[in-house]
Each structure stands twice: as C-alpha cells, then as structure tokens.
N, C-alpha and C positions, 0 to 999 in steps of 0.2 A: 530462531528459525522455526518454521512451521513443523508440526509433528502430525503425522497421519492419525486420524481419530480411530481408524480401524486396527492397523498393525503397530502403531506407536513408534514408527521409524521416523527419525528426524530428516527432513529434506535439506540438501545443501543449498548454498546461495544461488548457484547456477540453475539448479532444478526449479527453485522457487521463482526466479525471474522468468525463466522459460515458460512455466505453467501459468503464471499470472498476467502475462502481457498479451493475452489473447482476448477476444471479445466474448468467448464462451465462458460462462460462469462455472462450468463443471471442470474440475481439475482431476486428472487421474493420477493416483499415487504411483510413483515409479517403482515401488517395492511390492505392493500387493495388488495393484490394478483396480482398487476400489475408487468410486467416485467421491471426491471431496469438494467442499464448498467453503468459501471464505465466510467467516462469521460476520454478523452485522456490526458487532463492536469493532472488529478489525477494520471493516470498511470505513467506519467513522474515524478511527485513528489515522488511516491513510488520507482521508479527506482533509483533516487538520494539517497533516504533514505537507500536503500539496500546497496549502496556502503559504507555507514558508518560502517556496520557490518564488512566489509573487511579492515577497517582502520588499524588493527594490522599488516596486511601483509605489508602495506606501511611503517609502523613504523619500521618493521624489515629490510626493504631494506635500509632505510636512517640512521637509528640509531642502534647501537649495544645494543639490549635490551635482557634481559633474557627470555628464552622460556617460563618459568612458568608464568611470568607476561603477556606475549602476549596471552597465552592460557586462562588465567583468564579474559582477556578482551572480548573474543568471547561471553561467556554466558551473560556478563553484557550488551554488545552492542545488543545482540539478544533480551534480555528482554526489553531494551529501544525501539528497533524497534517495537516489538509486542505491547507495550503500546502506542506508537505514531501512529501506522499504521491506526487505525480506524478514527482518527481525520483528516487524509489527504484524505480520500475517499470522492469523490463527485459523485452523481448519476445523470443519465439522462434517459429520457424515450426512447431515441433512441440510437442505437449503433453508436459510432464514430470510424472512421478509420484514420490512419495517412495519411495526404495529402502531397504527395511528389511533386506534380506539383505546379508551381507558379500561374497558372491561376485558376480562380474560376468559 
C-alpha cells in the first residue's frame, strides 16, 4: 500500500483506489492533507500490469481458443488488476516527469 512521503502513514486499499481513480495527478493525503504524486516508476509498473488484462487478446492471436473462455478471462483479470493495483502505488511529495534526455 502507498505510504505518504510527508507523514509516513500507510493508506488503506479503499483510500488508494479512491484517490488514484481520478484524472487529477495530485492526491491529497487523508492523514496530513499534503499533496502527493505517484512516482514515475510506479506508473511504469501499473502500465505493465494493465497489459495483463489484455492477455486474452494475445492468446486469441496465437492459439485457437473458444470465445466464451476468452471473454470469461477479462473480468477475472480485471479483478486481479484491481486487487493488485494499490500494492504497486508509490508516492512522492514532488511530481516526477519522464526524462527523455540522457544528460542530468
């Protein structure tokens, strides 16, 4: 579960889902009220986890599988994604951006 970078309190699962499912990248800590941002490394992990939900599409391309089986995989993988999602979130007090340049 994510931990506030300011007050070091651990957010619970419900708070994490509620704070991260908005379009606003700023998340306010429910304990201290400070602004928190998801780290770039955390965003990358979530991106890879999202591709797991699309796994049935790859299975359909490479293997001849029944459509009912593949359609039943989508809700199962979505639930697994939602359950694992909060455990991959890491927070920071400052907003991070992708650095495309090699020099620092």
